[in-house]
Biotite code that builds the C-alpha atoms (Angstrom):
import biotite.structure as struc

atoms = struc.array([
    struc.Atom([244.358, -171.045, 15.150], chain_id="A", res_id=1, res_name="UNK", atom_name="CA", element="C"),
    struc.Atom([243.979, -167.589, 12.621], chain_id="A", res_id=2, res_name="UNK", atom_name="CA", element="C"),
    struc.Atom([244.513, -167.913, 8.596], chain_id="A", res_id=3, res_name="UNK", atom_name="CA", element="C"),
    struc.Atom([247.738, -166.677, 7.639], chain_id="A", res_id=4, res_name="UNK", atom_name="CA", element="C"),
    struc.Atom([245.330, -164.012, 4.931], chain_id="A", res_id=5, res_name="UNK", atom_name="CA", element="C"),
    struc.Atom([248.726, -162.786, 3.607], chain_id="A", res_id=6, res_name="UNK", atom_name="CA", element="C"),
    struc.Atom([249.543, -166.926, 2.151], chain_id="A", res_id=7, res_name="UNK", atom_name="CA", element="C"),
    struc.Atom([245.620, -167.627, 1.948], chain_id="A", res_id=8, res_name="UNK", atom_name="CA", element="C"),
    struc.Atom([244.781, -164.506, -0.592], chain_id="A", res_id=9, res_name="UNK", atom_name="CA", element="C"),
    struc.Atom([248.085, -165.915, -2.516], chain_id="A", res_id=10, res_name="UNK", atom_name="CA", element="C"),
    struc.Atom([247.383, -168.886, -2.484], chain_id="A", res_id=11, res_name="UNK", atom_name="CA", element="C"),
    struc.Atom([243.982, -168.336, -3.922], chain_id="A", res_id=12, res_name="UNK", atom_name="CA", element="C"),
    struc.Atom([245.204, -165.799, -6.641], chain_id="A", res_id=13, res_name="UNK", atom_name="CA", element="C"),
    struc.Atom([245.387, -166.843, -10.281], chain_id="A", res_id=14, res_name="UNK", atom_name="CA", element="C"),
    struc.Atom([248.934, -168.199, -11.611], chain_id="A", res_id=15, res_name="UNK", atom_name="CA", element="C"),
    struc.Atom([250.766, -164.668, -12.848], chain_id="A", res_id=16, res_name="UNK", atom_name="CA", element="C"),
    struc.Atom([248.621, -162.136, -11.980], chain_id="A", res_id=17, res_name="UNK", atom_name="CA", element="C"),
    struc.Atom([251.757, -160.493, -10.077], chain_id="A", res_id=18, res_name="UNK", atom_name="CA", element="C"),
    struc.Atom([254.235, -161.430, -12.888], chain_id="A", res_id=19, res_name="UNK", atom_name="CA", element="C"),
    struc.Atom([251.723, -158.533, -14.844], chain_id="A", res_id=20, res_name="UNK", atom_name="CA", element="C"),
    struc.Atom([252.325, -155.756, -12.830], chain_id="A", res_id=21, res_name="UNK", atom_name="CA", element="C"),
    struc.Atom([256.712, -156.376, -12.990], chain_id="A", res_id=22, res_name="UNK", atom_name="CA", element="C"),
    struc.Atom([258.351, -157.576, -16.022], chain_id="A", res_id=23, res_name="UNK", atom_name="CA", element="C"),
    struc.Atom([262.456, -158.500, -14.959], chain_id="A", res_id=24, res_name="UNK", atom_name="CA", element="C"),
    struc.Atom([264.697, -158.297, -17.277], chain_id="A", res_id=25, res_name="UNK", atom_name="CA", element="C"),
    struc.Atom([268.614, -160.194, -17.463], chain_id="A", res_id=26, res_name="UNK", atom_name="CA", element="C"),
    struc.Atom([270.194, -157.411, -19.393], chain_id="A", res_id=27, res_name="UNK", atom_name="CA", element="C"),
    struc.Atom([272.242, -160.080, -22.179], chain_id="A", res_id=28, res_name="UNK", atom_name="CA", element="C"),
    struc.Atom([276.165, -159.564, -22.807], chain_id="A", res_id=29, res_name="UNK", atom_name="CA", element="C"),
    struc.Atom([276.128, -161.383, -26.364], chain_id="A", res_id=30, res_name="UNK", atom_name="CA", element="C"),
    struc.Atom([273.756, -158.428, -27.400], chain_id="A", res_id=31, res_name="UNK", atom_name="CA", element="C"),
    struc.Atom([275.068, -155.391, -25.459], chain_id="A", res_id=32, res_name="UNK", atom_name="CA", element="C"),
    struc.Atom([277.513, -152.809, -25.877], chain_id="A", res_id=33, res_name="UNK", atom_name="CA", element="C"),
    struc.Atom([278.060, -149.976, -23.876], chain_id="A", res_id=34, res_name="UNK", atom_name="CA", element="C"),
    struc.Atom([281.144, -147.611, -25.485], chain_id="A", res_id=35, res_name="UNK", atom_name="CA", element="C"),
    struc.Atom([282.513, -143.516, -24.134], chain_id="A", res_id=36, res_name="UNK", atom_name="CA", element="C"),
    struc.Atom([283.671, -141.343, -26.710], chain_id="A", res_id=37, res_name="UNK", atom_name="CA", element="C"),
    struc.Atom([285.909, -138.532, -25.094], chain_id="A", res_id=38, res_name="UNK", atom_name="CA", element="C"),
    struc.Atom([286.988, -135.221, -27.577], chain_id="A", res_id=39, res_name="UNK", atom_name="CA", element="C"),
    struc.Atom([290.682, -135.583, -28.651], chain_id="A", res_id=40, res_name="UNK", atom_name="CA", element="C"),
    struc.Atom([293.124, -132.859, -29.799], chain_id="A", res_id=41, res_name="UNK", atom_name="CA", element="C"),
    struc.Atom([289.804, -130.587, -30.107], chain_id="A", res_id=42, res_name="UNK", atom_name="CA", element="C"),
    struc.Atom([290.025, -132.062, -33.675], chain_id="A", res_id=43, res_name="UNK", atom_name="CA", element="C"),
    struc.Atom([288.752, -135.706, -33.105], chain_id="A", res_id=44, res_name="UNK", atom_name="CA", element="C"),
    struc.Atom([287.915, -138.195, -30.439], chain_id="A", res_id=45, res_name="UNK", atom_name="CA", element="C"),
    struc.Atom([288.748, -141.651, -28.779], chain_id="A", res_id=46, res_name="UNK", atom_name="CA", element="C"),
    struc.Atom([286.602, -143.626, -28.292], chain_id="A", res_id=47, res_name="UNK", atom_name="CA", element="C"),
    struc.Atom([286.568, -146.692, -25.176], chain_id="A", res_id=48, res_name="UNK", atom_name="CA", element="C"),
    struc.Atom([284.745, -149.263, -25.043], chain_id="A", res_id=49, res_name="UNK", atom_name="CA", element="C"),
    struc.Atom([282.633, -151.775, -22.898], chain_id="A", res_id=50, res_name="UNK", atom_name="CA", element="C"),
    struc.Atom([282.530, -155.407, -23.686], chain_id="A", res_id=51, res_name="UNK", atom_name="CA", element="C"),
    struc.Atom([282.136, -157.055, -20.052], chain_id="A", res_id=52, res_name="UNK", atom_name="CA", element="C"),
    struc.Atom([278.721, -155.675, -18.613], chain_id="A", res_id=53, res_name="UNK", atom_name="CA", element="C"),
    struc.Atom([276.122, -157.556, -16.817], chain_id="A", res_id=54, res_name="UNK", atom_name="CA", element="C"),
    struc.Atom([272.994, -155.816, -15.957], chain_id="A", res_id=55, res_name="UNK", atom_name="CA", element="C"),
    struc.Atom([269.437, -156.679, -14.057], chain_id="A", res_id=56, res_name="UNK", atom_name="CA", element="C"),
    struc.Atom([266.135, -154.409, -14.382], chain_id="A", res_id=57, res_name="UNK", atom_name="CA", element="C"),
    struc.Atom([262.256, -154.636, -13.298], chain_id="A", res_id=58, res_name="UNK", atom_name="CA", element="C"),
    struc.Atom([260.368, -151.613, -14.398], chain_id="A", res_id=59, res_name="UNK", atom_name="CA", element="C"),
    struc.Atom([256.450, -151.940, -12.979], chain_id="A", res_id=60, res_name="UNK", atom_name="CA", element="C"),
    struc.Atom([254.325, -151.471, -14.950], chain_id="A", res_id=61, res_name="UNK", atom_name="CA", element="C"),
    struc.Atom([251.823, -150.056, -12.534], chain_id="A", res_id=62, res_name="UNK", atom_name="CA", element="C"),
    struc.Atom([253.864, -147.856, -11.728], chain_id="A", res_id=63, res_name="UNK", atom_name="CA", element="C"),
    struc.Atom([255.697, -146.357, -14.881], chain_id="A", res_id=64, res_name="UNK", atom_name="CA", element="C"),
    struc.Atom([257.789, -144.320, -12.842], chain_id="A", res_id=65, res_name="UNK", atom_name="CA", element="C"),
    struc.Atom([258.846, -147.630, -10.933], chain_id="A", res_id=66, res_name="UNK", atom_name="CA", element="C"),
    struc.Atom([262.445, -148.974, -11.689], chain_id="A", res_id=67, res_name="UNK", atom_name="CA", element="C"),
    struc.Atom([264.996, -151.335, -10.048], chain_id="A", res_id=68, res_name="UNK", atom_name="CA", element="C"),
    struc.Atom([267.706, -150.380, -12.233], chain_id="A", res_id=69, res_name="UNK", atom_name="CA", element="C"),
    struc.Atom([272.077, -152.185, -11.818], chain_id="A", res_id=70, res_name="UNK", atom_name="CA", element="C"),
    struc.Atom([274.351, -152.654, -14.802], chain_id="A", res_id=71, res_name="UNK", atom_name="CA", element="C"),
    struc.Atom([278.051, -153.106, -13.565], chain_id="A", res_id=72, res_name="UNK", atom_name="CA", element="C"),
    struc.Atom([280.711, -153.083, -16.632], chain_id="A", res_id=73, res_name="UNK", atom_name="CA", element="C"),
    struc.Atom([284.669, -154.683, -15.760], chain_id="A", res_id=74, res_name="UNK", atom_name="CA", element="C"),
    struc.Atom([286.867, -152.265, -16.032], chain_id="A", res_id=75, res_name="UNK", atom_name="CA", element="C"),
    struc.Atom([289.814, -153.942, -16.797], chain_id="A", res_id=76, res_name="UNK", atom_name="CA", element="C"),
    struc.Atom([288.021, -155.302, -19.945], chain_id="A", res_id=77, res_name="UNK", atom_name="CA", element="C"),
    struc.Atom([287.662, -151.601, -21.629], chain_id="A", res_id=78, res_name="UNK", atom_name="CA", element="C"),
    struc.Atom([289.067, -151.825, -24.531], chain_id="A", res_id=79, res_name="UNK", atom_name="CA", element="C"),
    struc.Atom([290.515, -149.269, -26.661], chain_id="A", res_id=80, res_name="UNK", atom_name="CA", element="C"),
    struc.Atom([292.019, -148.162, -30.636], chain_id="A", res_id=81, res_name="UNK", atom_name="CA", element="C"),
    struc.Atom([295.490, -148.512, -29.801], chain_id="A", res_id=82, res_name="UNK", atom_name="CA", element="C"),
    struc.Atom([297.579, -149.321, -26.803], chain_id="A", res_id=83, res_name="UNK", atom_name="CA", element="C"),
    struc.Atom([298.724, -146.220, -25.336], chain_id="A", res_id=84, res_name="UNK", atom_name="CA", element="C"),
    struc.Atom([294.904, -145.106, -25.007], chain_id="A", res_id=85, res_name="UNK", atom_name="CA", element="C"),
    struc.Atom([294.405, -148.739, -23.163], chain_id="A", res_id=86, res_name="UNK", atom_name="CA", element="C"),
    struc.Atom([297.307, -148.039, -21.053], chain_id="A", res_id=87, res_name="UNK", atom_name="CA", element="C"),
    struc.Atom([296.615, -145.081, -20.083], chain_id="A", res_id=88, res_name="UNK", atom_name="CA", element="C"),
    struc.Atom([292.842, -145.568, -19.447], chain_id="A", res_id=89, res_name="UNK", atom_name="CA", element="C"),
    struc.Atom([293.571, -148.774, -17.102], chain_id="A", res_id=90, res_name="UNK", atom_name="CA", element="C"),
    struc.Atom([295.837, -146.501, -15.498], chain_id="A", res_id=91, res_name="UNK", atom_name="CA", element="C"),
    struc.Atom([295.789, -144.563, -12.029], chain_id="A", res_id=92, res_name="UNK", atom_name="CA", element="C"),
    struc.Atom([295.351, -141.493, -13.781], chain_id="A", res_id=93, res_name="UNK", atom_name="CA", element="C"),
    struc.Atom([291.601, -142.803, -14.901], chain_id="A", res_id=94, res_name="UNK", atom_name="CA", element="C"),
    struc.Atom([289.764, -145.234, -14.003], chain_id="A", res_id=95, res_name="UNK", atom_name="CA", element="C"),
    struc.Atom([292.804, -146.965, -12.330], chain_id="A", res_id=96, res_name="UNK", atom_name="CA", element="C"),
    struc.Atom([291.376, -150.859, -12.677], chain_id="A", res_id=97, res_name="UNK", atom_name="CA", element="C"),
    struc.Atom([294.024, -152.122, -10.176], chain_id="A", res_id=98, res_name="UNK", atom_name="CA", element="C"),
    struc.Atom([292.057, -150.294, -7.069], chain_id="A", res_id=99, res_name="UNK", atom_name="CA", element="C"),
    struc.Atom([288.668, -149.441, -8.625], chain_id="A", res_id=100, res_name="UNK", atom_name="CA", element="C"),
    struc.Atom([287.586, -152.870, -11.213], chain_id="A", res_id=101, res_name="UNK", atom_name="CA", element="C"),
    struc.Atom([284.321, -152.118, -11.655], chain_id="A", res_id=102, res_name="UNK", atom_name="CA", element="C"),
    struc.Atom([281.951, -149.567, -12.958], chain_id="A", res_id=103, res_name="UNK", atom_name="CA", element="C"),
    struc.Atom([278.114, -149.289, -11.941], chain_id="A", res_id=104, res_name="UNK", atom_name="CA", element="C"),
    struc.Atom([275.508, -147.691, -12.481], chain_id="A", res_id=105, res_name="UNK", atom_name="CA", element="C"),
    struc.Atom([272.040, -148.395, -10.375], chain_id="A", res_id=106, res_name="UNK", atom_name="CA", element="C"),
    struc.Atom([268.880, -146.915, -11.874], chain_id="A", res_id=107, res_name="UNK", atom_name="CA", element="C"),
    struc.Atom([266.045, -145.854, -9.138], chain_id="A", res_id=108, res_name="UNK", atom_name="CA", element="C"),
    struc.Atom([262.949, -143.469, -10.900], chain_id="A", res_id=109, res_name="UNK", atom_name="CA", element="C"),
    struc.Atom([262.090, -143.141, -14.435], chain_id="A", res_id=110, res_name="UNK", atom_name="CA", element="C"),
    struc.Atom([259.611, -140.639, -15.996], chain_id="A", res_id=111, res_name="UNK", atom_name="CA", element="C"),
    struc.Atom([258.265, -141.290, -18.998], chain_id="A", res_id=112, res_name="UNK", atom_name="CA", element="C"),
    struc.Atom([259.349, -138.785, -21.890], chain_id="A", res_id=113, res_name="UNK", atom_name="CA", element="C"),
    struc.Atom([256.895, -140.487, -25.139], chain_id="A", res_id=114, res_name="UNK", atom_name="CA", element="C"),
    struc.Atom([255.125, -143.973, -25.692], chain_id="A", res_id=115, res_name="UNK", atom_name="CA", element="C"),
    struc.Atom([258.656, -145.611, -26.489], chain_id="A", res_id=116, res_name="UNK", atom_name="CA", element="C"),
    struc.Atom([261.007, -142.911, -24.137], chain_id="A", res_id=117, res_name="UNK", atom_name="CA", element="C"),
    struc.Atom([261.782, -142.117, -20.691], chain_id="A", res_id=118, res_name="UNK", atom_name="CA", element="C"),
    struc.Atom([265.091, -141.428, -18.954], chain_id="A", res_id=119, res_name="UNK", atom_name="CA", element="C"),
    struc.Atom([265.950, -143.211, -15.983], chain_id="A", res_id=120, res_name="UNK", atom_name="CA", element="C"),
    struc.Atom([267.829, -141.101, -13.505], chain_id="A", res_id=121, res_name="UNK", atom_name="CA", element="C"),
    struc.Atom([270.145, -143.115, -10.229], chain_id="A", res_id=122, res_name="UNK", atom_name="CA", element="C"),
    struc.Atom([274.481, -143.059, -9.236], chain_id="A", res_id=123, res_name="UNK", atom_name="CA", element="C"),
    struc.Atom([277.153, -143.389, -11.125], chain_id="A", res_id=124, res_name="UNK", atom_name="CA", element="C"),
    struc.Atom([279.716, -144.769, -9.542], chain_id="A", res_id=125, res_name="UNK", atom_name="CA", element="C"),
    struc.Atom([283.479, -145.278, -11.147], chain_id="A", res_id=126, res_name="UNK", atom_name="CA", element="C"),
    struc.Atom([286.693, -145.203, -9.149], chain_id="A", res_id=127, res_name="UNK", atom_name="CA", element="C"),
    struc.Atom([284.967, -144.632, -6.097], chain_id="A", res_id=128, res_name="UNK", atom_name="CA", element="C"),
    struc.Atom([283.462, -141.908, -7.431], chain_id="A", res_id=129, res_name="UNK", atom_name="CA", element="C"),
    struc.Atom([279.607, -141.425, -6.846], chain_id="A", res_id=130, res_name="UNK", atom_name="CA", element="C"),
    struc.Atom([277.453, -139.431, -9.110], chain_id="A", res_id=131, res_name="UNK", atom_name="CA", element="C"),
    struc.Atom([273.924, -138.452, -10.200], chain_id="A", res_id=132, res_name="UNK", atom_name="CA", element="C"),
    struc.Atom([273.080, -139.013, -13.640], chain_id="A", res_id=133, res_name="UNK", atom_name="CA", element="C"),
    struc.Atom([270.469, -139.486, -16.439], chain_id="A", res_id=134, res_name="UNK", atom_name="CA", element="C"),
    struc.Atom([269.765, -141.176, -19.670], chain_id="A", res_id=135, res_name="UNK", atom_name="CA", element="C"),
    struc.Atom([268.565, -141.073, -22.790], chain_id="A", res_id=136, res_name="UNK", atom_name="CA", element="C"),
    struc.Atom([266.277, -144.242, -23.242], chain_id="A", res_id=137, res_name="UNK", atom_name="CA", element="C"),
    struc.Atom([264.845, -145.482, -25.818], chain_id="A", res_id=138, res_name="UNK", atom_name="CA", element="C"),
    struc.Atom([263.107, -148.831, -25.434], chain_id="A", res_id=139, res_name="UNK", atom_name="CA", element="C"),
    struc.Atom([262.739, -151.010, -28.765], chain_id="A", res_id=140, res_name="UNK", atom_name="CA", element="C"),
    struc.Atom([259.046, -151.408, -27.990], chain_id="A", res_id=141, res_name="UNK", atom_name="CA", element="C"),
    struc.Atom([256.570, -148.550, -25.993], chain_id="A", res_id=142, res_name="UNK", atom_name="CA", element="C"),
    struc.Atom([256.888, -148.955, -22.537], chain_id="A", res_id=143, res_name="UNK", atom_name="CA", element="C"),
    struc.Atom([253.146, -149.538, -22.372], chain_id="A", res_id=144, res_name="UNK", atom_name="CA", element="C"),
    struc.Atom([253.156, -152.436, -24.870], chain_id="A", res_id=145, res_name="UNK", atom_name="CA", element="C"),
    struc.Atom([256.055, -154.720, -22.522], chain_id="A", res_id=146, res_name="UNK", atom_name="CA", element="C"),
    struc.Atom([255.921, -158.163, -24.074], chain_id="A", res_id=147, res_name="UNK", atom_name="CA", element="C"),
    struc.Atom([255.918, -160.609, -21.803], chain_id="A", res_id=148, res_name="UNK", atom_name="CA", element="C"),
    struc.Atom([258.375, -162.935, -21.559], chain_id="A", res_id=149, res_name="UNK", atom_name="CA", element="C"),
    struc.Atom([260.346, -162.035, -24.805], chain_id="A", res_id=150, res_name="UNK", atom_name="CA", element="C"),
    struc.Atom([263.233, -159.683, -25.544], chain_id="A", res_id=151, res_name="UNK", atom_name="CA", element="C"),
    struc.Atom([263.778, -156.183, -25.493], chain_id="A", res_id=152, res_name="UNK", atom_name="CA", element="C"),
    struc.Atom([266.122, -153.099, -27.022], chain_id="A", res_id=153, res_name="UNK", atom_name="CA", element="C"),
    struc.Atom([267.131, -150.622, -25.673], chain_id="A", res_id=154, res_name="UNK", atom_name="CA", element="C"),
    struc.Atom([269.356, -147.684, -26.700], chain_id="A", res_id=155, res_name="UNK", atom_name="CA", element="C"),
    struc.Atom([270.434, -145.396, -23.449], chain_id="A", res_id=156, res_name="UNK", atom_name="CA", element="C"),
    struc.Atom([272.709, -142.170, -23.739], chain_id="A", res_id=157, res_name="UNK", atom_name="CA", element="C"),
    struc.Atom([274.284, -139.826, -21.180], chain_id="A", res_id=158, res_name="UNK", atom_name="CA", element="C"),
    struc.Atom([277.028, -137.224, -21.031], chain_id="A", res_id=159, res_name="UNK", atom_name="CA", element="C"),
    struc.Atom([279.361, -136.512, -18.184], chain_id="A", res_id=160, res_name="UNK", atom_name="CA", element="C"),
    struc.Atom([282.303, -134.491, -16.929], chain_id="A", res_id=161, res_name="UNK", atom_name="CA", element="C"),
    struc.Atom([284.883, -137.033, -16.371], chain_id="A", res_id=162, res_name="UNK", atom_name="CA", element="C"),
    struc.Atom([286.127, -134.451, -14.349], chain_id="A", res_id=163, res_name="UNK", atom_name="CA", element="C"),
    struc.Atom([283.280, -135.469, -11.837], chain_id="A", res_id=164, res_name="UNK", atom_name="CA", element="C"),
    struc.Atom([284.918, -138.526, -11.666], chain_id="A", res_id=165, res_name="UNK", atom_name="CA", element="C"),
    struc.Atom([288.325, -137.675, -10.644], chain_id="A", res_id=166, res_name="UNK", atom_name="CA", element="C"),
    struc.Atom([289.704, -138.052, -13.552], chain_id="A", res_id=167, res_name="UNK", atom_name="CA", element="C"),
    struc.Atom([291.117, -134.806, -14.866], chain_id="A", res_id=168, res_name="UNK", atom_name="CA", element="C"),
    struc.Atom([294.153, -135.706, -15.663], chain_id="A", res_id=169, res_name="UNK", atom_name="CA", element="C"),
    struc.Atom([295.752, -134.418, -19.648], chain_id="A", res_id=170, res_name="UNK", atom_name="CA", element="C"),
    struc.Atom([293.304, -131.739, -20.159], chain_id="A", res_id=171, res_name="UNK", atom_name="CA", element="C"),
    struc.Atom([295.086, -130.103, -22.500], chain_id="A", res_id=172, res_name="UNK", atom_name="CA", element="C"),
    struc.Atom([295.159, -132.223, -25.265], chain_id="A", res_id=173, res_name="UNK", atom_name="CA", element="C"),
    struc.Atom([291.045, -134.491, -23.916], chain_id="A", res_id=174, res_name="UNK", atom_name="CA", element="C"),
    struc.Atom([287.579, -132.803, -23.418], chain_id="A", res_id=175, res_name="UNK", atom_name="CA", element="C"),
    struc.Atom([286.080, -133.521, -20.146], chain_id="A", res_id=176, res_name="UNK", atom_name="CA", element="C"),
    struc.Atom([282.831, -134.213, -22.005], chain_id="A", res_id=177, res_name="UNK", atom_name="CA", element="C"),
    struc.Atom([282.659, -138.317, -22.021], chain_id="A", res_id=178, res_name="UNK", atom_name="CA", element="C"),
    struc.Atom([279.383, -139.671, -23.836], chain_id="A", res_id=179, res_name="UNK", atom_name="CA", element="C"),
    struc.Atom([278.400, -142.536, -22.886], chain_id="A", res_id=180, res_name="UNK", atom_name="CA", element="C"),
    struc.Atom([276.460, -144.773, -25.250], chain_id="A", res_id=181, res_name="UNK", atom_name="CA", element="C"),
    struc.Atom([274.831, -148.639, -24.159], chain_id="A", res_id=182, res_name="UNK", atom_name="CA", element="C"),
    struc.Atom([272.723, -150.870, -27.177], chain_id="A", res_id=183, res_name="UNK", atom_name="CA", element="C"),
    struc.Atom([271.784, -153.495, -25.152], chain_id="A", res_id=184, res_name="UNK", atom_name="CA", element="C"),
    struc.Atom([269.512, -156.346, -24.502], chain_id="A", res_id=185, res_name="UNK", atom_name="CA", element="C"),
    struc.Atom([267.253, -157.369, -21.521], chain_id="A", res_id=186, res_name="UNK", atom_name="CA", element="C"),
    struc.Atom([265.937, -160.408, -21.958], chain_id="A", res_id=187, res_name="UNK", atom_name="CA", element="C"),
    struc.Atom([263.017, -161.535, -19.665], chain_id="A", res_id=188, res_name="UNK", atom_name="CA", element="C"),
    struc.Atom([263.283, -163.712, -16.131], chain_id="A", res_id=189, res_name="UNK", atom_name="CA", element="C"),
])
């Protein structure tokens, strides 16, 4: 019987060698905040918060462009500054949380733009509509020095057009450009 070379290779590898090239993290919901801000009445803005967020990311140090990022926001748990805005945002004309309870982002490529910054490209799905989105990300630690076994803080920002996701109501009083801000801490897995 011929030995399985792959199994033999794995047995002979020193512990931790495979893990050195990859860093896996889980989003810490207690240390995370996601908000969306949209212009309102041409003189101010309205902000919604998404307090219930989960996610995980796998980074590959050998290939800095490789990323597997998955984030889910509970749209039904969103918050707003007043009851009328909250009711409208959760209703059929905006997030329609009864039909589409989740908002998801799947990141598939990361382009480093500096020692601690990158653009993460992927797909955002809201109301059952998926659109490509780029997140501008700033890491609390330089990408080349991500610490094994330690949390990593990051912020990310993007701007989308709400109409691209079927949210077309109140066009005369609510702007189309929505700025999304993410502040989070990722805990190692």
